[in-house]
C-alpha positions as MATLAB code, in Angstrom:
seq = 'MINTFDYSSLHESFVNTKPFHHAVMDNFFDEETALTLSHEFPDYNSDLWYVYNNPLEKKKTCFPCCRQIKLSQNILIHKN';
ca = [
     100.538  104.952   93.710;
      97.571  106.786   92.156;
      94.603  107.425   94.412;
      91.112  106.362   93.355;
      88.467  108.892   92.396;
      84.739  109.064   91.802;
      84.990  109.352   88.028;
      81.316  110.212   87.493;
      81.760  113.249   89.786;
      84.955  114.193   87.939;
      83.117  113.973   84.617;
      80.292  116.112   85.957;
      82.801  118.662   87.212;
      84.673  118.576   83.880;
      81.654  119.268   81.664;
      80.252  122.030   83.886;
      83.374  124.150   84.437;
      83.891  127.577   82.929;
      85.460  129.185   80.929;
      86.671  125.850   79.524;
      86.228  122.205   80.506;
      88.681  121.011   83.148;
      88.814  118.881   86.274;
      90.875  119.220   89.440;
      92.048  116.053   91.183;
      93.441  116.951   94.580;
      95.825  114.352   96.007;
      96.160  112.562   92.644;
      99.196  110.629   93.934;
      99.628  109.189   97.373;
     102.053  111.247   99.463;
     105.015  108.864   99.102;
     104.778  108.821   95.292;
     104.354  112.595   95.124;
     107.447  113.144   97.266;
     109.518  110.647   95.236;
     108.569  112.350   91.974;
     109.176  115.784   93.424;
     112.729  114.853   94.467;
     113.544  113.124   91.151;
     112.061  115.705   88.790;
     114.691  117.840   87.026;
     115.196  121.355   88.343;
     113.694  124.112   86.194;
     117.189  125.285   85.206;
     118.522  121.766   84.518;
     120.340  121.037   81.259;
     117.974  118.072   80.745;
     115.212  120.333   79.430;
     114.883  121.122   75.750;
     114.104  124.841   75.472;
     111.896  126.297   72.766;
     112.456  130.023   72.491;
     111.160  131.466   69.254;
     108.399  133.855   68.149;
     105.780  131.066   68.212;
     106.645  129.261   71.436;
     108.478  129.771   74.697;
     108.529  126.559   76.707;
     110.593  123.711   78.072;
     110.024  120.020   77.439;
     111.655  116.852   78.736;
     111.638  115.183   75.337;
     114.032  113.877   74.055;
     115.649  113.843   77.517;
     113.120  111.299   78.910;
     115.758  108.604   78.615;
     117.653  110.443   81.368;
     114.693  110.728   83.750;
     114.580  108.186   86.560;
     112.538  105.011   86.213;
     109.687  106.019   88.534;
     108.982  109.093   86.392;
     109.218  107.137   83.128;
     106.710  104.584   84.410;
     104.251  107.361   85.213;
     104.784  109.165   81.907;
     104.276  106.055   79.778;
     101.739  104.140   81.865;
      98.459  103.398   80.061;
];
């Protein structure tokens, strides 16, 4: 489901990036999982999203709609 990575290299990359710390993990999921999630994920214009549109924030979030997201996405969202 999730590909393995050289975590020491990721850490090194994370602490040495500019202008802020970040890491890029290409091919994080195997192709089958990525395609499954892509097909199940709600469309950007779906009514499942909660929309924040006020002077402080303009964004969409899936919470509290997570109960309506398919099982494979919920497992990934809540997996430790």
